C-alpha positions in Angstrom: 20.8 11.0 23.5 21.3 13.8 20.9 18.5 15.8 19.3 19.2 15.5 15.5 16.0 16.9 14.0 12.8 18.7 15.0 10.0 17.6 12.7 6.4 18.7 12.3 5.0 15.7 14.1 8.1 14.0 15.6 11.5 14.8 17.1 14.4 12.6 16.2 17.2 11.7 18.6 20.4 9.7 18.0 21.1 7.0 20.6 24.5 5.8 21.7 24.0 2.3 20.1 23.6 3.8 16.6 19.8 3.5 16.5 17.5 6.6 16.5 14.6 7.5 18.7 11.4 9.1 17.3 9.4 11.1 19.9 5.8 11.4 18.7 4.1 14.8 19.2 0.4 15.7 19.4 0.8 18.0 16.3 -0.8 16.9 13.0 -0.6 18.4 9.5 -3.4 20.5 8.0 -4.5 24.0 7.3 -6.7 26.5 9.2 -7.3 24.1 12.0 -8.5 21.3 9.7 -6.5 18.0 9.5 -5.1 17.1 6.1 -2.5 14.3 5.7 -1.4 15.8 2.4 -0.6 19.2 4.0 3.0 20.3 4.5 2.4 22.5 7.6 1.2 21.7 11.1 -2.5 22.7 11.2 -3.5 21.8 14.7 -2.7 20.0 17.9 -4.9 17.1 19.1 -4.4 15.8 22.6 -3.3 12.2 22.4 -2.5 12.2 18.7 1.1 11.3 19.2 0.5 8.2 21.3 -2.4 7.2 19.0 -0.1 7.5 16.1 2.6 5.4 17.8 0.1 2.7 18.8 -1.2 2.3 15.3 2.3 2.6 13.7 3.5 -0.2 16.0 0.5 -2.3 15.1 1.3 -2.0 11.4 5.1 -2.2 11.6 5.0 -5.4 13.7 2.8 -7.1 11.1 5.0 -5.8 8.2 8.2 -7.1 10.0 6.5 -10.5 10.4 5.7 -10.5 6.7 9.4 -9.8 5.8 8.8 -6.3 4.5 12.0 -4.3 5.1 11.3 -1.5 7.7 13.3 0.6 10.1 11.2 -0.4 13.1 12.9 -1.9 16.1 10.6 -1.3 19.1 8.3 1.2 20.7 7.7 2.6 24.2 4.1 3.6 24.8 4.9 5.2 28.2 7.3 7.6 26.6 5.5 7.9 23.2 8.8 6.9 21.4 9.9 4.4 18.7 13.4 3.1 18.3 14.4 2.7 14.6 17.4 1.6 12.5 19.5 4.4 10.9 18.5 5.2 7.4 19.4 7.8 4.8 16.6 9.5 2.8 16.5 9.9 -1.0 17.8 13.4 -1.9 16.4 15.8 0.7 13.4 13.5 1.4 10.6 12.1 -0.6 7.0 11.2 0.1 5.3 8.4 -1.7 1.5 8.4 -2.0 -0.7 5.5 -2.9 -4.2 6.5 -4.0 -7.3 4.3 -4.1 -9.7 7.2 -4.5 -9.5 10.6 -6.2 -9.4 13.1 -3.3 -7.1 15.7 -1.9 -4.3 17.2 -4.0 -4.9 14.6 -6.8 -8.5 15.9 -7.2 -7.3 19.5 -7.2 -4.8 18.8 -10.0 -6.8 16.5 -12.2 -10.4 17.6 -11.4 -11.1 18.2 -15.1 -10.6 14.5 -15.7 -11.9 12.8 -12.6 -14.9 13.0 -10.2 -14.4 13.3 -6.4 -14.0 9.9 -4.9 -13.5 8.1 -8.2 -11.8 4.7 -7.7 -8.1 4.6 -8.6 -6.0 1.4 -9.1 -3.4 1.8 -6.3 -2.0 4.9 -8.1 1.5 5.8 -6.9 3.0 9.3 -7.1 6.1 10.7 -5.5 6.5 14.3 -4.2 9.6 16.1 -3.0 9.7 17.2 0.6 10.1 20.9 0.1 7.9 23.2 2.1 8.9 26.3 0.1 7.7 24.7 -3.1 4.7 23.0 -1.5 6.0 19.5 -2.0 5.8 19.3 -5.8 5.2 16.0 -7.5 8.2 14.5 -9.4 8.3 12.0 -12.3 10.3 8.8 -12.5 12.4 10.4 -15.2 13.1 13.5 -13.2 14.1 11.4 -10.2 16.7 9.6 -12.3 17.9 12.8 -14.1 18.5 14.6 -10.8 20.3 11.6 -9.3 17.7 11.1 -6.5 16.5 7.6 -7.4 17.6 5.2 -10.2 14.9 3.7 -12.3 15.5 0.3 -10.7 15.1 1.9 -7.2 11.9 3.6 -8.4 10.5 0.3 -9.5 11.4 -1.2 -6.1 9.8 1.8 -4.3 6.6 1.6 -6.4 6.2 -2.1 -5.8 6.8 -1.8 -2.0 4.4 1.1 -1.8 1.6 -0.8 -3.5 2.3 -3.9 -1.4 2.3 -1.9 1.9 -0.7 0.2 1.0 -2.7 -2.8 -0.1 -1.8 -4.5 3.2 -3.1 -1.5 5.2 -6.2 -1.3 3.0 -7.0 -4.9 3.8 -6.4 -4.4 7.5 -8.8 -1.5 7.5 -11.4 -3.5 5.5 -11.5 -6.0 8.4 -13.0 -3.1 10.5 -15.4 -2.1 7.7 -13.2 0.9 6.8 -12.0 2.0 3.4 -8.6 3.4 2.7 -8.7 6.3 0.3 -5.0 7.2 0.2 -1.9 6.9 2.3 1.5 8.7 2.4 4.6 6.7 3.0 8.3 7.4 3.3 11.3 5.3 2.5 15.1 5.4 3.0 18.2 3.3 2.5 19.5 1.2 5.4 22.7 2.9 6.5 24.5 -0.4 6.7 23.4 -2.6 3.8 21.9 0.1 1.5 18.5 -1.8 1.4 15.4 0.3 0.8 13.4 0.5 4.0 9.9 1.8 4.9 10.6 4.6 7.4 8.6 7.1 9.5 5.1 6.2 10.6 1.9 4.5 9.4 -1.0 6.1 11.3 -4.2 8.1 11.0 -2.0 11.1 10.5 -0.8 10.0 7.1 -3.9 8.4 5.6 -7.5 9.1 4.8 -10.0 6.4 5.9 -13.7 6.4 5.6 -16.7 4.3 6.8 -19.2 4.8 4.0 -19.2 8.6 3.5 -18.0 9.3 7.0 -14.4 10.4 7.3 -12.6 8.8 10.3 -10.5 11.1 12.4 -6.9 10.0 13.3 -7.7 9.3 17.0 -10.9 7.5 16.1 -9.1 5.4 13.5 -6.6 4.2 16.2 -9.5 3.3 18.5 -11.4 1.3 15.8 -8.3 -0.5 14.6 -7.0 -1.5 18.0 -10.3 -2.4 19.6 -10.6 -6.0 20.8 -12.3 -8.4 18.4 
């Protein structure tokens, strides 16, 4: 097992069979000790966050695989807090795709002159470049094409997949009387067949969920979502 990459919230290992192993950490993104799924730095460490993220990620990925949504998920090991995934290549040096149902976070900071906090949005999709030095700037469909990162057809596929996955997660949360405000997803190309896949995680660490006006912390979200009916 070879360590290929040390990330903010996960380490990535290459396995002998060609798959990769994601080791979930207890670190979460944020600033000044406050969790923020839109932040590009590790803001704090929460005991149990890694396993909680893996449990919720497994819950969502297993359902998405059953639905026929292309993902990199193969299996997970709760004892080791690891997830085995298919190999995939990222777009450019990495993209993050956000689907927004409410005007909060960086969207509100940018467009606050035009929207009110918490204003409903119609599954609004935006793409940002993974670039810590430049604070993960948003990038347009035209710029993605001009820079050779994504073709316009690939962008259309990415947008459709993002809205489908985000709407699925939103519906799952609604079953527990929770509302999804926004979610950050990542995609890549299957290394063998070049198909666009959902990659990385789907957990409390990359979404904002509320019950009424109460923000649900990542560990609490996992407990609510996985509690027996």
